[in-house]
All heavy atoms as atom14 arrays in JSON, in Angstrom:
{
  "sequence": "MAYKISDDCVGCGACAAECPVGCIAEGADGKYVIDADQCIECGSCAGTCPVGAPAQE",
  "atom14_mask": [
    [1, 1, 1, 1, 1, 1, 1, 1, 0, 0, 0, 0, 0, 0],
    [1, 1, 1, 1, 1, 0, 0, 0, 0, 0, 0, 0, 0, 0],
    [1, 1, 1, 1, 1, 1, 1, 1, 1, 1, 1, 1, 0, 0],
    [1, 1, 1, 1, 1, 1, 1, 1, 1, 0, 0, 0, 0, 0],
    [1, 1, 1, 1, 1, 1, 1, 1, 0, 0, 0, 0, 0, 0],
    [1, 1, 1, 1, 1, 1, 0, 0, 0, 0, 0, 0, 0, 0],
    [1, 1, 1, 1, 1, 1, 1, 1, 0, 0, 0, 0, 0, 0],
    [1, 1, 1, 1, 1, 1, 1, 1, 0, 0, 0, 0, 0, 0],
    [1, 1, 1, 1, 1, 1, 0, 0, 0, 0, 0, 0, 0, 0],
    [1, 1, 1, 1, 1, 1, 1, 0, 0, 0, 0, 0, 0, 0],
    [1, 1, 1, 1, 0, 0, 0, 0, 0, 0, 0, 0, 0, 0],
    [1, 1, 1, 1, 1, 1, 0, 0, 0, 0, 0, 0, 0, 0],
    [1, 1, 1, 1, 0, 0, 0, 0, 0, 0, 0, 0, 0, 0],
    [1, 1, 1, 1, 1, 0, 0, 0, 0, 0, 0, 0, 0, 0],
    [1, 1, 1, 1, 1, 1, 0, 0, 0, 0, 0, 0, 0, 0],
    [1, 1, 1, 1, 1, 0, 0, 0, 0, 0, 0, 0, 0, 0],
    [1, 1, 1, 1, 1, 0, 0, 0, 0, 0, 0, 0, 0, 0],
    [1, 1, 1, 1, 1, 1, 1, 1, 1, 0, 0, 0, 0, 0],
    [1, 1, 1, 1, 1, 1, 0, 0, 0, 0, 0, 0, 0, 0],
    [1, 1, 1, 1, 1, 1, 1, 0, 0, 0, 0, 0, 0, 0],
    [1, 1, 1, 1, 1, 1, 1, 0, 0, 0, 0, 0, 0, 0],
    [1, 1, 1, 1, 0, 0, 0, 0, 0, 0, 0, 0, 0, 0],
    [1, 1, 1, 1, 1, 1, 0, 0, 0, 0, 0, 0, 0, 0],
    [1, 1, 1, 1, 1, 1, 1, 1, 0, 0, 0, 0, 0, 0],
    [1, 1, 1, 1, 1, 0, 0, 0, 0, 0, 0, 0, 0, 0],
    [1, 1, 1, 1, 1, 1, 1, 1, 1, 0, 0, 0, 0, 0],
    [1, 1, 1, 1, 0, 0, 0, 0, 0, 0, 0, 0, 0, 0],
    [1, 1, 1, 1, 1, 0, 0, 0, 0, 0, 0, 0, 0, 0],
    [1, 1, 1, 1, 1, 1, 1, 1, 0, 0, 0, 0, 0, 0],
    [1, 1, 1, 1, 0, 0, 0, 0, 0, 0, 0, 0, 0, 0],
    [1, 1, 1, 1, 1, 1, 1, 1, 1, 0, 0, 0, 0, 0],
    [1, 1, 1, 1, 1, 1, 1, 1, 1, 1, 1, 1, 0, 0],
    [1, 1, 1, 1, 1, 1, 1, 0, 0, 0, 0, 0, 0, 0],
    [1, 1, 1, 1, 1, 1, 1, 1, 0, 0, 0, 0, 0, 0],
    [1, 1, 1, 1, 1, 1, 1, 1, 0, 0, 0, 0, 0, 0],
    [1, 1, 1, 1, 1, 0, 0, 0, 0, 0, 0, 0, 0, 0],
    [1, 1, 1, 1, 1, 1, 1, 1, 0, 0, 0, 0, 0, 0],
    [1, 1, 1, 1, 1, 1, 1, 1, 1, 0, 0, 0, 0, 0],
    [1, 1, 1, 1, 1, 1, 0, 0, 0, 0, 0, 0, 0, 0],
    [1, 1, 1, 1, 1, 1, 1, 1, 0, 0, 0, 0, 0, 0],
    [1, 1, 1, 1, 1, 1, 1, 1, 1, 0, 0, 0, 0, 0],
    [1, 1, 1, 1, 1, 1, 0, 0, 0, 0, 0, 0, 0, 0],
    [1, 1, 1, 1, 0, 0, 0, 0, 0, 0, 0, 0, 0, 0],
    [1, 1, 1, 1, 1, 1, 0, 0, 0, 0, 0, 0, 0, 0],
    [1, 1, 1, 1, 1, 1, 0, 0, 0, 0, 0, 0, 0, 0],
    [1, 1, 1, 1, 1, 0, 0, 0, 0, 0, 0, 0, 0, 0],
    [1, 1, 1, 1, 0, 0, 0, 0, 0, 0, 0, 0, 0, 0],
    [1, 1, 1, 1, 1, 1, 1, 0, 0, 0, 0, 0, 0, 0],
    [1, 1, 1, 1, 1, 1, 0, 0, 0, 0, 0, 0, 0, 0],
    [1, 1, 1, 1, 1, 1, 1, 0, 0, 0, 0, 0, 0, 0],
    [1, 1, 1, 1, 1, 1, 1, 0, 0, 0, 0, 0, 0, 0],
    [1, 1, 1, 1, 0, 0, 0, 0, 0, 0, 0, 0, 0, 0],
    [1, 1, 1, 1, 1, 0, 0, 0, 0, 0, 0, 0, 0, 0],
    [1, 1, 1, 1, 1, 1, 1, 0, 0, 0, 0, 0, 0, 0],
    [1, 1, 1, 1, 1, 0, 0, 0, 0, 0, 0, 0, 0, 0],
    [1, 1, 1, 1, 1, 1, 1, 1, 1, 0, 0, 0, 0, 0],
    [1, 1, 1, 1, 1, 1, 1, 1, 1, 0, 0, 0, 0, 0]
  ],
  "atom14_positions": [
    [[-4.63, -2.14, 13.38], [-5.49, -2.09, 12.22], [-4.62, -1.99, 10.96], [-3.75, -1.14, 10.88], [-6.41, -0.88, 12.34], [-7.51, -0.91, 11.34], [-8.75, 0.41, 11.48], [-8.77, 0.91, 13.15], [0.0, 0.0, 0.0], [0.0, 0.0, 0.0], [0.0, 0.0, 0.0], [0.0, 0.0, 0.0], [0.0, 0.0, 0.0], [0.0, 0.0, 0.0]],
    [[-4.83, -2.83, 10.0], [-4.03, -2.88, 8.78], [-4.25, -1.65, 7.91], [-5.25, -0.94, 8.05], [-4.37, -4.13, 7.98], [0.0, 0.0, 0.0], [0.0, 0.0, 0.0], [0.0, 0.0, 0.0], [0.0, 0.0, 0.0], [0.0, 0.0, 0.0], [0.0, 0.0, 0.0], [0.0, 0.0, 0.0], [0.0, 0.0, 0.0], [0.0, 0.0, 0.0]],
    [[-3.31, -1.43, 7.02], [-3.43, -0.33, 6.07], [-4.25, -0.78, 4.86], [-4.31, -1.96, 4.54], [-2.04, 0.13, 5.61], [-1.39, 1.07, 6.59], [-0.85, 0.61, 7.77], [-1.33, 2.44, 6.34], [-0.26, 1.48, 8.68], [-0.74, 3.31, 7.23], [-0.21, 2.83, 8.41], [0.36, 3.68, 9.3], [0.0, 0.0, 0.0], [0.0, 0.0, 0.0]],
    [[-4.85, 0.18, 4.19], [-5.6, -0.07, 2.97], [-5.25, 1.05, 2.0], [-5.03, 2.19, 2.4], [-7.1, -0.05, 3.26], [-7.95, -0.34, 2.04], [-9.42, -0.37, 2.39], [-10.21, -0.68, 1.12], [-11.64, -0.73, 1.39], [0.0, 0.0, 0.0], [0.0, 0.0, 0.0], [0.0, 0.0, 0.0], [0.0, 0.0, 0.0], [0.0, 0.0, 0.0]],
    [[-5.2, 0.73, 0.71], [-4.87, 1.72, -0.31], [-6.18, 2.23, -0.93], [-6.99, 1.45, -1.42], [-3.93, 1.14, -1.37], [-2.61, 0.73, -0.7], [-3.68, 2.16, -2.49], [-1.62, 0.06, -1.61], [0.0, 0.0, 0.0], [0.0, 0.0, 0.0], [0.0, 0.0, 0.0], [0.0, 0.0, 0.0], [0.0, 0.0, 0.0], [0.0, 0.0, 0.0]],
    [[-6.34, 3.53, -0.91], [-7.57, 4.15, -1.43], [-7.57, 4.23, -2.96], [-6.56, 3.93, -3.61], [-7.73, 5.56, -0.86], [-6.8, 6.44, -1.46], [0.0, 0.0, 0.0], [0.0, 0.0, 0.0], [0.0, 0.0, 0.0], [0.0, 0.0, 0.0], [0.0, 0.0, 0.0], [0.0, 0.0, 0.0], [0.0, 0.0, 0.0], [0.0, 0.0, 0.0]],
    [[-8.68, 4.65, -3.49], [-8.82, 4.82, -4.94], [-7.93, 5.94, -5.48], [-7.82, 6.11, -6.7], [-10.27, 5.1, -5.31], [-11.16, 3.88, -5.13], [-10.63, 2.75, -5.15], [-12.38, 4.06, -4.97], [0.0, 0.0, 0.0], [0.0, 0.0, 0.0], [0.0, 0.0, 0.0], [0.0, 0.0, 0.0], [0.0, 0.0, 0.0], [0.0, 0.0, 0.0]],
    [[-7.29, 6.69, -4.59], [-6.37, 7.76, -5.02], [-5.07, 7.22, -5.59], [-4.28, 7.96, -6.17], [-6.05, 8.69, -3.85], [-7.26, 9.46, -3.36], [-8.21, 9.66, -4.14], [-7.26, 9.86, -2.17], [0.0, 0.0, 0.0], [0.0, 0.0, 0.0], [0.0, 0.0, 0.0], [0.0, 0.0, 0.0], [0.0, 0.0, 0.0], [0.0, 0.0, 0.0]],
    [[-4.84, 5.92, -5.45], [-3.62, 5.27, -5.94], [-3.42, 5.58, -7.43], [-4.33, 5.45, -8.23], [-3.72, 3.77, -5.73], [-2.32, 2.82, -6.38], [0.0, 0.0, 0.0], [0.0, 0.0, 0.0], [0.0, 0.0, 0.0], [0.0, 0.0, 0.0], [0.0, 0.0, 0.0], [0.0, 0.0, 0.0], [0.0, 0.0, 0.0], [0.0, 0.0, 0.0]],
    [[-2.17, 5.97, -7.76], [-1.83, 6.27, -9.15], [-1.01, 5.14, -9.8], [-0.57, 5.26, -10.93], [-1.07, 7.61, -9.27], [-1.97, 8.77, -8.87], [0.2, 7.61, -8.44], [0.0, 0.0, 0.0], [0.0, 0.0, 0.0], [0.0, 0.0, 0.0], [0.0, 0.0, 0.0], [0.0, 0.0, 0.0], [0.0, 0.0, 0.0], [0.0, 0.0, 0.0]],
    [[-0.79, 4.05, -9.06], [-0.1, 2.89, -9.61], [1.39, 3.05, -9.8], [1.98, 2.37, -10.63], [0.0, 0.0, 0.0], [0.0, 0.0, 0.0], [0.0, 0.0, 0.0], [0.0, 0.0, 0.0], [0.0, 0.0, 0.0], [0.0, 0.0, 0.0], [0.0, 0.0, 0.0], [0.0, 0.0, 0.0], [0.0, 0.0, 0.0], [0.0, 0.0, 0.0]],
    [[2.02, 3.89, -9.0], [3.46, 4.11, -9.17], [4.32, 2.98, -8.61], [5.46, 2.81, -9.02], [3.87, 5.45, -8.55], [3.82, 5.49, -6.74], [0.0, 0.0, 0.0], [0.0, 0.0, 0.0], [0.0, 0.0, 0.0], [0.0, 0.0, 0.0], [0.0, 0.0, 0.0], [0.0, 0.0, 0.0], [0.0, 0.0, 0.0], [0.0, 0.0, 0.0]],
    [[3.8, 2.23, -7.62], [4.54, 1.12, -7.05], [5.5, 1.48, -5.93], [6.19, 0.6, -5.41], [0.0, 0.0, 0.0], [0.0, 0.0, 0.0], [0.0, 0.0, 0.0], [0.0, 0.0, 0.0], [0.0, 0.0, 0.0], [0.0, 0.0, 0.0], [0.0, 0.0, 0.0], [0.0, 0.0, 0.0], [0.0, 0.0, 0.0], [0.0, 0.0, 0.0]],
    [[5.55, 2.74, -5.54], [6.46, 3.15, -4.47], [6.16, 2.43, -3.17], [7.07, 2.02, -2.44], [6.39, 4.67, -4.26], [0.0, 0.0, 0.0], [0.0, 0.0, 0.0], [0.0, 0.0, 0.0], [0.0, 0.0, 0.0], [0.0, 0.0, 0.0], [0.0, 0.0, 0.0], [0.0, 0.0, 0.0], [0.0, 0.0, 0.0], [0.0, 0.0, 0.0]],
    [[4.9, 2.24, -2.87], [4.5, 1.56, -1.63], [4.97, 0.12, -1.62], [5.48, -0.37, -0.61], [3.0, 1.64, -1.43], [2.02, 0.91, -2.77], [0.0, 0.0, 0.0], [0.0, 0.0, 0.0], [0.0, 0.0, 0.0], [0.0, 0.0, 0.0], [0.0, 0.0, 0.0], [0.0, 0.0, 0.0], [0.0, 0.0, 0.0], [0.0, 0.0, 0.0]],
    [[4.81, -0.58, -2.72], [5.21, -1.99, -2.8], [6.72, -2.13, -2.64], [7.2, -3.06, -1.99], [4.75, -2.59, -4.13], [0.0, 0.0, 0.0], [0.0, 0.0, 0.0], [0.0, 0.0, 0.0], [0.0, 0.0, 0.0], [0.0, 0.0, 0.0], [0.0, 0.0, 0.0], [0.0, 0.0, 0.0], [0.0, 0.0, 0.0], [0.0, 0.0, 0.0]],
    [[7.46, -1.22, -3.23], [8.92, -1.27, -3.12], [9.39, -1.03, -1.69], [10.43, -1.56, -1.28], [9.54, -0.25, -4.06], [0.0, 0.0, 0.0], [0.0, 0.0, 0.0], [0.0, 0.0, 0.0], [0.0, 0.0, 0.0], [0.0, 0.0, 0.0], [0.0, 0.0, 0.0], [0.0, 0.0, 0.0], [0.0, 0.0, 0.0], [0.0, 0.0, 0.0]],
    [[8.65, -0.26, -0.94], [9.03, 0.11, 0.43], [8.57, -0.9, 1.48], [9.12, -0.95, 2.57], [8.45, 1.49, 0.75], [8.97, 2.12, 2.01], [10.44, 2.51, 1.94], [10.96, 2.73, 0.83], [11.07, 2.6, 3.0], [0.0, 0.0, 0.0], [0.0, 0.0, 0.0], [0.0, 0.0, 0.0], [0.0, 0.0, 0.0], [0.0, 0.0, 0.0]],
    [[7.58, -1.71, 1.18], [6.99, -2.63, 2.16], [8.0, -3.68, 2.61], [8.48, -4.47, 1.79], [5.75, -3.31, 1.58], [4.96, -4.45, 2.75], [0.0, 0.0, 0.0], [0.0, 0.0, 0.0], [0.0, 0.0, 0.0], [0.0, 0.0, 0.0], [0.0, 0.0, 0.0], [0.0, 0.0, 0.0], [0.0, 0.0, 0.0], [0.0, 0.0, 0.0]],
    [[8.31, -3.74, 3.92], [9.33, -4.69, 4.39], [8.87, -6.15, 4.4], [9.69, -7.05, 4.49], [9.63, -4.21, 5.81], [8.39, -3.54, 6.25], [7.82, -2.89, 5.0], [0.0, 0.0, 0.0], [0.0, 0.0, 0.0], [0.0, 0.0, 0.0], [0.0, 0.0, 0.0], [0.0, 0.0, 0.0], [0.0, 0.0, 0.0], [0.0, 0.0, 0.0]],
    [[7.56, -6.39, 4.33], [7.07, -7.77, 4.35], [6.48, -8.21, 3.02], [6.0, -9.33, 2.88], [6.05, -8.0, 5.49], [6.71, -7.85, 6.84], [4.85, -7.1, 5.36], [0.0, 0.0, 0.0], [0.0, 0.0, 0.0], [0.0, 0.0, 0.0], [0.0, 0.0, 0.0], [0.0, 0.0, 0.0], [0.0, 0.0, 0.0], [0.0, 0.0, 0.0]],
    [[6.5, -7.34, 2.03], [6.04, -7.7, 0.69], [4.56, -7.99, 0.59], [4.15, -8.85, -0.18], [0.0, 0.0, 0.0], [0.0, 0.0, 0.0], [0.0, 0.0, 0.0], [0.0, 0.0, 0.0], [0.0, 0.0, 0.0], [0.0, 0.0, 0.0], [0.0, 0.0, 0.0], [0.0, 0.0, 0.0], [0.0, 0.0, 0.0], [0.0, 0.0, 0.0]],
    [[3.74, -7.28, 1.36], [2.3, -7.57, 1.35], [1.51, -6.68, 0.39], [0.29, -6.72, 0.38], [1.73, -7.47, 2.76], [1.62, -5.81, 3.42], [0.0, 0.0, 0.0], [0.0, 0.0, 0.0], [0.0, 0.0, 0.0], [0.0, 0.0, 0.0], [0.0, 0.0, 0.0], [0.0, 0.0, 0.0], [0.0, 0.0, 0.0], [0.0, 0.0, 0.0]],
    [[2.21, -5.89, -0.43], [1.54, -5.01, -1.38], [1.81, -5.5, -2.79], [2.95, -5.76, -3.17], [2.02, -3.55, -1.22], [1.81, -3.09, 0.23], [1.3, -2.64, -2.19], [2.39, -1.72, 0.53], [0.0, 0.0, 0.0], [0.0, 0.0, 0.0], [0.0, 0.0, 0.0], [0.0, 0.0, 0.0], [0.0, 0.0, 0.0], [0.0, 0.0, 0.0]],
    [[0.75, -5.64, -3.57], [0.88, -6.14, -4.93], [0.0, -5.32, -5.87], [-0.99, -4.72, -5.46], [0.46, -7.6, -5.0], [0.0, 0.0, 0.0], [0.0, 0.0, 0.0], [0.0, 0.0, 0.0], [0.0, 0.0, 0.0], [0.0, 0.0, 0.0], [0.0, 0.0, 0.0], [0.0, 0.0, 0.0], [0.0, 0.0, 0.0], [0.0, 0.0, 0.0]],
    [[0.38, -5.32, -7.14], [-0.4, -4.62, -8.14], [-1.68, -5.39, -8.43], [-1.66, -6.6, -8.65], [0.42, -4.46, -9.43], [-0.26, -3.59, -10.45], [0.62, -3.31, -11.66], [1.76, -3.82, -11.72], [0.17, -2.58, -12.54], [0.0, 0.0, 0.0], [0.0, 0.0, 0.0], [0.0, 0.0, 0.0], [0.0, 0.0, 0.0], [0.0, 0.0, 0.0]],
    [[-2.8, -4.69, -8.41], [-4.08, -5.3, -8.7], [-4.35, -5.34, -10.19], [-3.58, -4.81, -11.0], [0.0, 0.0, 0.0], [0.0, 0.0, 0.0], [0.0, 0.0, 0.0], [0.0, 0.0, 0.0], [0.0, 0.0, 0.0], [0.0, 0.0, 0.0], [0.0, 0.0, 0.0], [0.0, 0.0, 0.0], [0.0, 0.0, 0.0], [0.0, 0.0, 0.0]],
    [[-5.45, -5.95, -10.57], [-5.82, -6.11, -11.98], [-6.01, -4.77, -12.69], [-5.79, -4.67, -13.89], [-7.08, -6.95, -12.1], [0.0, 0.0, 0.0], [0.0, 0.0, 0.0], [0.0, 0.0, 0.0], [0.0, 0.0, 0.0], [0.0, 0.0, 0.0], [0.0, 0.0, 0.0], [0.0, 0.0, 0.0], [0.0, 0.0, 0.0], [0.0, 0.0, 0.0]],
    [[-6.39, -3.74, -11.94], [-6.65, -2.44, -12.54], [-5.42, -1.54, -12.58], [-5.5, -0.37, -12.93], [-7.79, -1.74, -11.8], [-7.49, -1.47, -10.34], [-6.41, -1.88, -9.85], [-8.35, -0.87, -9.66], [0.0, 0.0, 0.0], [0.0, 0.0, 0.0], [0.0, 0.0, 0.0], [0.0, 0.0, 0.0], [0.0, 0.0, 0.0], [0.0, 0.0, 0.0]],
    [[-4.26, -2.06, -12.17], [-3.03, -1.29, -12.18], [-2.78, -0.53, -10.89], [-1.72, 0.06, -10.7], [0.0, 0.0, 0.0], [0.0, 0.0, 0.0], [0.0, 0.0, 0.0], [0.0, 0.0, 0.0], [0.0, 0.0, 0.0], [0.0, 0.0, 0.0], [0.0, 0.0, 0.0], [0.0, 0.0, 0.0], [0.0, 0.0, 0.0], [0.0, 0.0, 0.0]],
    [[-3.75, -0.53, -10.0], [-3.59, 0.11, -8.69], [-3.14, -0.96, -7.71], [-3.32, -2.15, -7.94], [-4.89, 0.77, -8.25], [-5.27, 1.91, -9.19], [-6.47, 2.65, -8.7], [-6.76, 3.79, -9.67], [-7.77, 4.69, -9.16], [0.0, 0.0, 0.0], [0.0, 0.0, 0.0], [0.0, 0.0, 0.0], [0.0, 0.0, 0.0], [0.0, 0.0, 0.0]],
    [[-2.56, -0.54, -6.61], [-1.98, -1.48, -5.66], [-2.94, -1.81, -4.52], [-3.8, -1.0, -4.16], [-0.66, -0.93, -5.13], [0.43, -1.1, -6.17], [0.49, -0.27, -7.28], [1.35, -2.12, -6.07], [1.45, -0.46, -8.27], [2.32, -2.31, -7.04], [2.36, -1.48, -8.13], [3.3, -1.68, -9.1], [0.0, 0.0, 0.0], [0.0, 0.0, 0.0]],
    [[-2.79, -3.02, -3.98], [-3.62, -3.49, -2.87], [-2.72, -4.09, -1.79], [-1.64, -4.6, -2.08], [-4.67, -4.53, -3.33], [-5.69, -3.91, -4.25], [-4.0, -5.71, -4.01], [0.0, 0.0, 0.0], [0.0, 0.0, 0.0], [0.0, 0.0, 0.0], [0.0, 0.0, 0.0], [0.0, 0.0, 0.0], [0.0, 0.0, 0.0], [0.0, 0.0, 0.0]],
    [[-3.21, -4.03, -0.56], [-2.47, -4.56, 0.59], [-3.18, -5.81, 1.1], [-4.39, -5.8, 1.3], [-2.39, -3.51, 1.71], [-1.59, -2.3, 1.24], [-1.77, -4.12, 2.97], [-1.57, -1.14, 2.24], [0.0, 0.0, 0.0], [0.0, 0.0, 0.0], [0.0, 0.0, 0.0], [0.0, 0.0, 0.0], [0.0, 0.0, 0.0], [0.0, 0.0, 0.0]],
    [[-2.41, -6.86, 1.34], [-2.94, -8.07, 1.97], [-2.99, -7.79, 3.47], [-1.96, -7.79, 4.16], [-2.04, -9.26, 1.67], [-2.53, -10.56, 2.28], [-3.35, -10.52, 3.23], [-2.1, -11.62, 1.8], [0.0, 0.0, 0.0], [0.0, 0.0, 0.0], [0.0, 0.0, 0.0], [0.0, 0.0, 0.0], [0.0, 0.0, 0.0], [0.0, 0.0, 0.0]],
    [[-4.18, -7.53, 3.98], [-4.35, -7.14, 5.38], [-3.86, -8.2, 6.35], [-3.44, -7.88, 7.47], [-5.82, -6.81, 5.65], [0.0, 0.0, 0.0], [0.0, 0.0, 0.0], [0.0, 0.0, 0.0], [0.0, 0.0, 0.0], [0.0, 0.0, 0.0], [0.0, 0.0, 0.0], [0.0, 0.0, 0.0], [0.0, 0.0, 0.0], [0.0, 0.0, 0.0]],
    [[-3.89, -9.46, 5.97], [-3.44, -10.54, 6.84], [-1.92, -10.53, 7.03], [-1.42, -11.04, 8.03], [-3.88, -11.9, 6.3], [-5.38, -12.09, 6.37], [-6.03, -11.48, 7.24], [-5.91, -12.87, 5.55], [0.0, 0.0, 0.0], [0.0, 0.0, 0.0], [0.0, 0.0, 0.0], [0.0, 0.0, 0.0], [0.0, 0.0, 0.0], [0.0, 0.0, 0.0]],
    [[-1.2, -9.96, 6.08], [0.26, -9.92, 6.16], [0.79, -8.56, 6.63], [1.93, -8.46, 7.05], [0.87, -10.24, 4.81], [0.64, -11.65, 4.35], [1.32, -11.93, 3.01], [2.17, -11.19, 2.56], [0.92, -13.01, 2.37], [0.0, 0.0, 0.0], [0.0, 0.0, 0.0], [0.0, 0.0, 0.0], [0.0, 0.0, 0.0], [0.0, 0.0, 0.0]],
    [[-0.03, -7.53, 6.57], [0.39, -6.17, 6.93], [0.79, -6.12, 8.41], [0.06, -6.58, 9.28], [-0.75, -5.19, 6.66], [-0.37, -3.47, 7.08], [0.0, 0.0, 0.0], [0.0, 0.0, 0.0], [0.0, 0.0, 0.0], [0.0, 0.0, 0.0], [0.0, 0.0, 0.0], [0.0, 0.0, 0.0], [0.0, 0.0, 0.0], [0.0, 0.0, 0.0]],
    [[1.97, -5.54, 8.68], [2.45, -5.41, 10.06], [2.23, -4.0, 10.6], [2.73, -3.66, 11.67], [3.93, -5.82, 10.18], [4.82, -4.93, 9.31], [4.11, -7.3, 9.85], [6.32, -5.12, 9.55], [0.0, 0.0, 0.0], [0.0, 0.0, 0.0], [0.0, 0.0, 0.0], [0.0, 0.0, 0.0], [0.0, 0.0, 0.0], [0.0, 0.0, 0.0]],
    [[1.5, -3.18, 9.85], [1.11, -1.85, 10.28], [2.3, -0.93, 10.58], [2.25, -0.12, 11.49], [0.19, -1.93, 11.5], [-1.05, -2.78, 11.25], [-1.85, -3.03, 12.5], [-1.85, -2.18, 13.41], [-2.51, -4.08, 12.55], [0.0, 0.0, 0.0], [0.0, 0.0, 0.0], [0.0, 0.0, 0.0], [0.0, 0.0, 0.0], [0.0, 0.0, 0.0]],
    [[3.35, -1.05, 9.79], [4.55, -0.25, 10.04], [4.43, 1.18, 9.5], [5.14, 2.07, 9.94], [5.77, -0.94, 9.44], [5.78, -1.0, 7.63], [0.0, 0.0, 0.0], [0.0, 0.0, 0.0], [0.0, 0.0, 0.0], [0.0, 0.0, 0.0], [0.0, 0.0, 0.0], [0.0, 0.0, 0.0], [0.0, 0.0, 0.0], [0.0, 0.0, 0.0]],
    [[3.58, 1.38, 8.5], [3.38, 2.71, 7.94], [4.38, 3.11, 6.87], [4.34, 4.24, 6.38], [0.0, 0.0, 0.0], [0.0, 0.0, 0.0], [0.0, 0.0, 0.0], [0.0, 0.0, 0.0], [0.0, 0.0, 0.0], [0.0, 0.0, 0.0], [0.0, 0.0, 0.0], [0.0, 0.0, 0.0], [0.0, 0.0, 0.0], [0.0, 0.0, 0.0]],
    [[5.28, 2.21, 6.49], [6.27, 2.54, 5.46], [5.61, 2.94, 4.15], [6.06, 3.86, 3.47], [7.2, 1.36, 5.21], [7.99, 1.11, 6.34], [0.0, 0.0, 0.0], [0.0, 0.0, 0.0], [0.0, 0.0, 0.0], [0.0, 0.0, 0.0], [0.0, 0.0, 0.0], [0.0, 0.0, 0.0], [0.0, 0.0, 0.0], [0.0, 0.0, 0.0]],
    [[4.54, 2.25, 3.8], [3.84, 2.54, 2.54], [3.26, 3.95, 2.55], [3.36, 4.69, 1.57], [2.74, 1.52, 2.29], [1.51, 1.37, 3.61], [0.0, 0.0, 0.0], [0.0, 0.0, 0.0], [0.0, 0.0, 0.0], [0.0, 0.0, 0.0], [0.0, 0.0, 0.0], [0.0, 0.0, 0.0], [0.0, 0.0, 0.0], [0.0, 0.0, 0.0]],
    [[2.67, 4.34, 3.67], [2.05, 5.66, 3.78], [3.11, 6.77, 3.69], [2.87, 7.82, 3.1], [1.28, 5.78, 5.08], [0.0, 0.0, 0.0], [0.0, 0.0, 0.0], [0.0, 0.0, 0.0], [0.0, 0.0, 0.0], [0.0, 0.0, 0.0], [0.0, 0.0, 0.0], [0.0, 0.0, 0.0], [0.0, 0.0, 0.0], [0.0, 0.0, 0.0]],
    [[4.26, 6.49, 4.26], [5.33, 7.49, 4.26], [5.98, 7.71, 2.91], [6.58, 8.75, 2.68], [0.0, 0.0, 0.0], [0.0, 0.0, 0.0], [0.0, 0.0, 0.0], [0.0, 0.0, 0.0], [0.0, 0.0, 0.0], [0.0, 0.0, 0.0], [0.0, 0.0, 0.0], [0.0, 0.0, 0.0], [0.0, 0.0, 0.0], [0.0, 0.0, 0.0]],
    [[5.86, 6.76, 2.01], [6.52, 6.87, 0.71], [5.57, 7.22, -0.43], [6.01, 7.64, -1.49], [7.29, 5.58, 0.38], [8.18, 5.8, -0.69], [6.35, 4.45, 0.03], [0.0, 0.0, 0.0], [0.0, 0.0, 0.0], [0.0, 0.0, 0.0], [0.0, 0.0, 0.0], [0.0, 0.0, 0.0], [0.0, 0.0, 0.0], [0.0, 0.0, 0.0]],
    [[4.28, 7.08, -0.22], [3.29, 7.31, -1.3], [3.19, 8.81, -1.64], [2.96, 9.64, -0.76], [1.92, 6.81, -0.85], [0.64, 7.08, -2.09], [0.0, 0.0, 0.0], [0.0, 0.0, 0.0], [0.0, 0.0, 0.0], [0.0, 0.0, 0.0], [0.0, 0.0, 0.0], [0.0, 0.0, 0.0], [0.0, 0.0, 0.0], [0.0, 0.0, 0.0]],
    [[3.35, 9.16, -2.92], [3.3, 10.57, -3.31], [1.9, 11.19, -3.25], [1.76, 12.41, -3.25], [3.83, 10.56, -4.76], [3.52, 9.2, -5.25], [3.66, 8.29, -4.07], [0.0, 0.0, 0.0], [0.0, 0.0, 0.0], [0.0, 0.0, 0.0], [0.0, 0.0, 0.0], [0.0, 0.0, 0.0], [0.0, 0.0, 0.0], [0.0, 0.0, 0.0]],
    [[0.86, 10.35, -3.19], [-0.51, 10.89, -3.15], [-1.24, 10.54, -1.87], [-2.43, 10.83, -1.73], [-1.35, 10.44, -4.38], [-0.76, 10.99, -5.66], [-1.46, 8.93, -4.44], [0.0, 0.0, 0.0], [0.0, 0.0, 0.0], [0.0, 0.0, 0.0], [0.0, 0.0, 0.0], [0.0, 0.0, 0.0], [0.0, 0.0, 0.0], [0.0, 0.0, 0.0]],
    [[-0.56, 9.9, -0.92], [-1.17, 9.57, 0.36], [-2.28, 8.53, 0.3], [-3.19, 8.55, 1.11], [0.0, 0.0, 0.0], [0.0, 0.0, 0.0], [0.0, 0.0, 0.0], [0.0, 0.0, 0.0], [0.0, 0.0, 0.0], [0.0, 0.0, 0.0], [0.0, 0.0, 0.0], [0.0, 0.0, 0.0], [0.0, 0.0, 0.0], [0.0, 0.0, 0.0]],
    [[-2.2, 7.6, -0.65], [-3.25, 6.61, -0.81], [-3.32, 5.58, 0.32], [-4.41, 5.22, 0.74], [-3.12, 5.9, -2.16], [0.0, 0.0, 0.0], [0.0, 0.0, 0.0], [0.0, 0.0, 0.0], [0.0, 0.0, 0.0], [0.0, 0.0, 0.0], [0.0, 0.0, 0.0], [0.0, 0.0, 0.0], [0.0, 0.0, 0.0], [0.0, 0.0, 0.0]],
    [[-2.19, 5.08, 0.86], [-2.3, 4.12, 1.96], [-2.67, 4.81, 3.27], [-2.11, 5.85, 3.62], [-0.89, 3.53, 2.07], [-0.2, 3.88, 0.8], [-0.82, 5.17, 0.37], [0.0, 0.0, 0.0], [0.0, 0.0, 0.0], [0.0, 0.0, 0.0], [0.0, 0.0, 0.0], [0.0, 0.0, 0.0], [0.0, 0.0, 0.0], [0.0, 0.0, 0.0]],
    [[-3.62, 4.22, 3.97], [-4.02, 4.75, 5.28], [-4.56, 3.6, 6.12], [-4.99, 2.58, 5.59], [-5.08, 5.82, 5.12], [0.0, 0.0, 0.0], [0.0, 0.0, 0.0], [0.0, 0.0, 0.0], [0.0, 0.0, 0.0], [0.0, 0.0, 0.0], [0.0, 0.0, 0.0], [0.0, 0.0, 0.0], [0.0, 0.0, 0.0], [0.0, 0.0, 0.0]],
    [[-4.53, 3.77, 7.43], [-5.07, 2.74, 8.31], [-6.58, 2.72, 8.18], [-7.22, 3.76, 8.06], [-4.67, 2.97, 9.75], [-3.24, 2.54, 10.01], [-2.9, 2.56, 11.47], [-3.15, 3.55, 12.15], [-2.3, 1.5, 11.95], [0.0, 0.0, 0.0], [0.0, 0.0, 0.0], [0.0, 0.0, 0.0], [0.0, 0.0, 0.0], [0.0, 0.0, 0.0]],
    [[-7.14, 1.51, 8.19], [-8.59, 1.35, 8.06], [-9.27, 1.83, 9.33], [-8.78, 1.75, 10.4], [-8.94, -0.11, 7.82], [-8.47, -0.61, 6.48], [-8.94, -2.03, 6.22], [-8.62, -2.93, 7.01], [-9.65, -2.22, 5.24], [0.0, 0.0, 0.0], [0.0, 0.0, 0.0], [0.0, 0.0, 0.0], [0.0, 0.0, 0.0], [0.0, 0.0, 0.0]]
  ]
}
């Protein structure tokens, strides 16, 4: 099951920098989103997020 970033995202970009496949991008509102089709479910984003926004769906 792919990861998804919750509304708790503060837009710091730590998750995107850590993603080994580059499937996380900044959304129009300044918060980050994950392309579920590209996510390899490694959990790197969840481990680096300071507010715990990424989680498995």
